[in-house]
C-alpha positions in Angstrom: -31.9 36.6 16.8 -34.2 36.1 19.1 -35.6 38.2 21.5 -37.4 36.5 24.7 -40.3 37.9 27.3 -40.4 35.4 29.5 -38.2 37.5 32.2 -40.8 39.7 31.8 -43.9 37.6 32.5 -41.6 34.7 34.6 -42.8 36.8 38.0 -46.2 37.0 36.9 -46.3 33.3 36.1 -48.3 33.2 33.0 -48.2 36.2 30.5 -49.5 39.6 30.5 -51.2 40.4 27.3 -51.2 44.4 28.1 -46.9 43.7 29.0 -46.5 41.5 25.8 -47.5 44.5 23.7 -45.3 46.9 24.9 -42.2 44.5 24.9 -43.0 43.5 20.8 -43.5 47.6 20.4 -39.9 48.0 22.3 -38.0 44.2 20.0 -39.5 45.1 17.4 -37.2 47.4 14.8 -33.5 46.3 16.4 -34.8 42.6 16.3 -35.5 43.0 12.3 -32.3 45.9 11.9 -30.6 43.0 14.2 -31.9 40.0 12.2 -30.6 41.9 8.4 -27.4 42.0 9.6 -26.6 38.9 10.6 -28.0 37.7 7.2 -26.4 39.8 5.3 -29.2 41.2 3.8 -30.5 44.9 3.5 -34.1 46.3 2.6 -33.5 46.0 -1.2 -33.4 42.4 -1.3 -36.3 41.4 0.0 -39.0 40.5 -2.8 -42.0 40.4 0.2 -43.2 41.1 4.2 -45.2 37.8 5.8 -46.3 38.8 8.8 -48.7 36.8 11.9 -52.5 38.0 11.2 -53.7 35.2 13.9 -54.3 33.4 15.6 -53.1 35.3 19.3 -52.9 37.7 21.4 -54.1 40.9 19.4 -52.2 43.9 21.1 -48.8 41.9 20.2 -50.4 41.3 16.7 -51.0 44.8 16.1 -47.4 45.3 16.7 -46.2 42.8 14.0 -48.7 44.3 12.0 -48.5 47.2 11.9 -44.6 47.3 11.0 -45.0 44.7 8.6 -47.3 47.7 6.8 -45.3 50.5 6.9 -42.2 48.6 5.4 -44.5 47.4 2.7 -46.0 50.8 2.2 -42.7 52.8 1.8 -40.9 50.2 0.0 -44.0 49.4 -2.2 -43.4 45.3 -1.5 -46.5 42.6 -1.1 -47.6 41.7 2.1 -48.7 38.0 3.1 -50.5 37.1 5.8 -49.9 33.9 7.7 -51.7 31.5 10.0 -49.6 32.2 13.4 -50.8 27.6 13.3 -49.6 27.0 9.8 -46.0 28.4 10.9 -45.7 25.5 12.9 -46.5 23.0 11.1 -44.3 24.5 8.3 -41.4 24.9 10.6 -41.5 21.0 10.2 -41.8 21.4 6.2 -39.3 23.6 5.8 -36.4 21.2 7.3 -35.3 19.6 4.2 -34.7 16.2 5.8 -37.7 15.7 6.0 -39.5 14.0 3.0 -43.2 14.5 3.5 -46.1 12.4 2.9 -49.3 13.3 2.3 -52.1 13.1 3.5 -50.1 13.7 6.7 -51.9 14.6 9.9 -50.4 18.1 12.1 -50.1 17.6 16.0 -50.0 21.2 17.1 -49.3 21.2 20.2 -48.3 24.4 22.5 -49.5 26.7 25.6 -52.7 28.3 23.2 -53.2 25.7 21.1 -54.2 21.8 20.9 -55.1 21.1 16.9 -55.2 17.9 14.4 -55.3 18.8 11.1 -55.2 17.0 8.3 -52.8 18.4 5.5 -53.0 17.8 2.2 -50.7 18.3 -1.2 -50.5 21.7 -1.8 -51.0 22.8 1.9 -54.7 23.1 2.5 -56.0 21.5 5.4 -59.1 19.7 7.4 -59.1 19.9 11.5 -60.1 17.4 12.7 -60.4 17.7 17.1 -59.0 20.8 19.0 -58.7 21.1 23.2 -62.2 21.9 24.6 -60.9 23.4 27.4 -57.3 24.3 28.6 -53.9 24.0 25.7 -51.5 20.8 26.7 -48.7 23.1 27.3 -51.1 25.6 29.6 -52.0 22.4 31.7 -48.5 21.7 32.0 -48.2 25.5 32.8 -50.7 25.5 35.5 -49.8 22.1 37.1 -45.7 22.9 37.2 -47.5 27.1 39.0 -49.3 25.0 41.5 -46.4 22.9 42.0 -44.4 26.3 43.0 -42.8 25.4 39.7 -42.8 29.0 38.1 -43.2 29.6 34.5 -42.9 29.2 32.3 -43.2 25.6 33.9 -43.5 23.2 31.2 -40.1 21.9 30.5 -39.1 21.9 34.3 -41.8 18.8 34.6 -40.2 16.8 31.3 -37.1 17.9 32.6 -38.1 16.1 36.1 -40.7 13.1 34.9 -37.9 10.6 34.4 -36.8 10.5 38.0 -40.2 9.1 38.9 -42.4 6.3 38.6 -45.3 7.0 35.6 -47.8 4.4 37.3 -47.8 5.4 40.3 -50.7 8.3 40.1 -54.5 6.8 38.1 -55.0 9.4 36.4 -58.7 8.4 33.4 -58.3 9.1 29.7 -60.8 12.1 29.0 -63.9 10.5 26.7 -65.2 12.6 25.0 -68.7 13.4 23.9 -69.3 14.6 20.1 -65.7 14.2 18.5 -63.5 11.5 20.5 -60.6 13.7 18.8 -60.8 16.1 20.4 -58.6 16.7 23.7 -59.4 17.8 27.7 -57.4 18.9 30.0 -59.3 20.3 32.2 -60.0 17.2 34.2 -56.5 16.2 34.5 -55.7 19.2 35.4 -58.6 19.1 38.6 -57.0 15.6 40.0 -53.6 16.8 40.1 -54.9 20.0 42.5 -57.0 16.9 44.7 -54.2 15.1 45.1 -52.2 18.1 46.3 -55.2 18.9 48.4 -55.1 15.5 49.8 -51.5 14.7 50.1 -50.5 18.6 52.1 -47.7 19.8 49.8 -47.6 23.2 51.0 -44.2 22.9 53.0 -42.4 21.7 50.0 -44.5 24.4 47.2 -43.5 26.6 49.7 -39.8 26.6 49.5 -40.0 25.9 45.8 -41.0 29.3 46.0 -38.8 30.9 47.7 -35.8 29.8 46.2 -34.3 32.8 43.5 -33.1 31.4 40.1 -32.9 27.8 41.2 -31.4 25.6 38.6 -32.4 22.2 38.3 -30.6 20.8 41.0 -32.7 22.5 42.9 -35.4 21.5 41.6 -34.6 17.9 42.5 -33.6 18.8 45.5 -36.9 20.3 46.6 -38.9 17.8 45.2 -39.4 14.4 47.6 -40.2 10.8 45.3 -44.1 11.1 45.9 -44.4 14.7 43.7 -41.5 13.2 41.1 -44.5 10.4 40.6 -46.9 13.0 40.2 -45.1 14.4 37.6 -43.8 11.4 35.6 -48.2 10.0 35.8 -49.0 13.5 34.5 -46.2 14.1 31.7 -47.0 10.7 30.9 -51.1 11.3 30.8 -51.0 13.9 28.6 -48.6 12.4 26.5 -51.1 9.7 26.0 -54.4 11.8 25.1 -51.7 13.6 22.7 -50.3 10.2 20.8 -53.5 8.6 21.2 -55.9 11.2 19.7 -52.9 11.6 16.4 -52.8 7.5 15.8 -56.9 7.2 15.6 -56.7 10.1 13.3 -53.8 9.8 11.4 -55.8 6.5 10.7 -58.7 7.8 10.2 -57.4 9.8 7.2 -54.9 6.8 5.7 -51.8 9.4 7.4 -48.0 8.6 4.9 -46.2 11.3 8.3 -47.0 12.0 11.1 -46.3 16.4 11.9 -46.0 16.8 15.7 -45.0 21.3 15.7 -45.8 23.7 19.0 -43.7 24.7 22.2 -44.7 21.4 23.0 -42.9 19.0 20.6 -39.9 19.9 22.5 -40.5 18.3 24.9 -38.3 15.0 25.6 -40.4 12.1 26.9 -43.4 13.9 23.7 -40.4 13.2 21.1 -39.1 9.6 23.3 -42.8 8.1 23.0 -43.0 9.4 19.7 -40.7 7.0 18.1 -40.1 4.1 19.8 -42.4 2.3 16.7 -46.0 3.2 18.8 -46.5 4.7 14.0 -46.5 2.7 10.8 -45.2 6.4 9.2 -43.0 8.6 9.8 -42.6 10.7 12.7 -41.2 14.4 12.2 -40.4 16.8 15.4 -38.8 20.9 13.9 -35.4 21.3 15.6 -35.6 22.4 18.6 -34.8 25.8 17.8 -38.2 26.0 15.2 -40.9 24.4 17.8 -42.0 27.3 20.2 -42.1 30.7 18.1 -40.6 32.5 15.3 -40.1 34.5 12.7 -38.7 31.4 10.3 -41.9 29.9 10.4 -43.8 32.5 9.3 -41.5 33.2 6.8 -41.3 29.8 5.6 -45.5 29.2 5.1 -45.6 32.6 3.7 -43.7 31.2 0.9 -46.0 29.1 -0.8 -48.1 31.5 -1.2 -45.7 33.9 -2.7 -44.7 31.4 -5.1 -49.0 31.9 -5.8 -48.8 35.4 -5.8 -51.5 35.6 -2.5 -50.8 38.9 -1.0 -52.7 40.6 1.3 -54.4 44.5 1.6 -52.7 47.1 3.3 -56.4 46.9 5.1 -55.4 43.4 6.4 -56.3 43.4 10.4 -55.2 41.0 13.4 -57.3 38.5 14.3 -57.6 37.4 17.9 -59.3 33.9 16.7 -58.5 33.2 13.4 -59.4 30.2 12.3 -56.7 28.0 9.9 -59.7 25.0 8.4 -63.2 25.0 9.8 -63.9 21.7 12.0 -65.2 18.3 10.4 -68.8 17.9 11.9 -68.9 15.3 15.3 
């Protein structure tokens, strides 16, 4: 059972925190009830309740945490707080087809996060690199909005990129001072803006914005070849930024597995590029349905804590900027 808020936020071109909290509040009870019914499970069958404590929008976190604490109080079961980013890593780990070799490198890449973690056996984490500005998924959405593709725009760019020439527009890869494993996508986003201004795309952008409930065929028809080349070049640059730093990080730690997770892990171009023999070790992605935010990954991340009896108190607090691991020193 999935409750989506895309229709709610799409008209505003991005997530509106207050609306997100209200939608969470409206959906959480019926969604949990239906999930239990579909799983043929009752409240009495539950041994613990897992809840995301952060990072994320604090209003939405509070809705989930308050509901989880209420269930724990009434049913007398323990509470397990889970880091949202760790949940994305476990979206891959829970797939029994994947034999994870340790140490592993985890690239968590979404609309809110772009992180590189060393993952040791027993799920011990060390942060190796992170974005200093926009997350990769955020850059996708901002470029899509700029070009009139609406929100969320990342999937649209991914579907249109194969029609363009990825070498047509020359973008410069970011060179980071200090920790060279960190990411930056703000410069790439600005480069796209400058290209759009230079080529005066006002008419085609307005045509796309006027289109109601567009299909992929509509997007293709409304996007001239130079813009398709721009999209292909943008996507190729983002993918190169991600995989280049992932390769460097994996070499530094002697990784035996690469895990790629988060919403951007759905990106077809990224999956294809990572599977072309670039890495001398297995590369694992979650199933498409587990790439974006979901409760299954939070439960999976909670299970090792449950086995170790690492429970949280009812005084657990939501943390919008909760860290999974301490950054390595540059």
